[in-house]
C-alpha positions in Angstrom: 37.4 -6.8 -12.7 40.6 -8.7 -13.6 41.4 -6.3 -16.4 41.2 -3.3 -13.9 43.6 -5.1 -11.6 46.0 -5.7 -14.5 46.0 -2.0 -15.3 46.9 -1.1 -11.8 49.8 -3.6 -11.8 51.1 -2.7 -15.2 53.2 0.3 -14.0 54.6 -1.8 -11.2 55.7 -4.6 -13.5 57.1 -2.1 -16.0 59.2 -0.6 -13.2 60.4 -4.0 -12.1 61.4 -5.1 -15.6 63.1 -1.8 -16.5 64.9 -1.7 -13.1 66.0 -5.3 -13.5 67.3 -4.6 -17.0 69.4 -1.7 -15.7 70.8 -3.8 -12.9 71.6 -6.6 -15.4 73.5 -4.1 -17.6 75.3 -2.7 -14.5 76.5 -6.1 -13.4 77.4 -7.2 -16.9 79.5 -4.1 -17.3 81.3 -4.8 -14.0 82.0 -8.4 -14.8 83.3 -7.6 -18.3 85.6 -5.0 -16.6 87.1 -7.6 -14.4 88.2 -9.6 -17.5 89.0 -6.8 -19.9 90.2 -3.7 -18.1 91.8 -4.9 -14.9 92.8 -8.3 -16.2 92.5 -9.9 -12.7 89.5 -11.9 -13.8 91.6 -13.7 -16.4 94.4 -14.4 -13.9 92.3 -15.4 -10.9 89.3 -17.0 -12.6 85.6 -16.6 -13.0 84.5 -17.4 -9.5 86.9 -14.8 -8.1 85.5 -12.2 -10.5 81.9 -13.0 -9.4 83.0 -12.6 -5.8 84.5 -9.2 -6.6 81.5 -8.0 -8.5 78.6 -9.0 -6.3 79.2 -6.9 -3.2 76.8 -5.0 -1.0 78.2 -1.7 -2.2 77.8 -2.6 -5.8 74.2 -3.7 -5.2 73.4 -0.4 -3.6 74.9 1.4 -6.6 72.9 -0.8 -8.9 69.6 -0.1 -7.0 70.2 3.7 -7.1 71.1 3.5 -10.8 68.0 1.5 -11.6 65.7 3.9 -9.7 67.3 6.9 -11.3 67.2 5.3 -14.7 63.5 4.5 -14.2 62.7 8.0 -13.2 64.5 9.5 -16.2 62.8 7.1 -18.7 59.4 7.9 -17.1 60.1 11.6 -17.4 60.8 11.3 -21.1 58.0 8.8 -21.6 55.5 11.4 -20.3 57.2 14.4 -22.1 57.3 12.8 -25.5 
């Protein structure tokens, strides 16, 4: 019975892990941009850069990106 429960939860955990990885990459890219592209992160510091990156708007974008990325990967996983 436990094995059947694990099979049902496997797609859920795969979605959580893949979505979390996409969100991690999104925030990493934003944080690196604060230090490399704009240069304000170097001038104002790491805490300022974190405050600029972790906003509600960015979180919404990250969630939409993660959901879209998960759907695209699932589409290709089923096609190939």
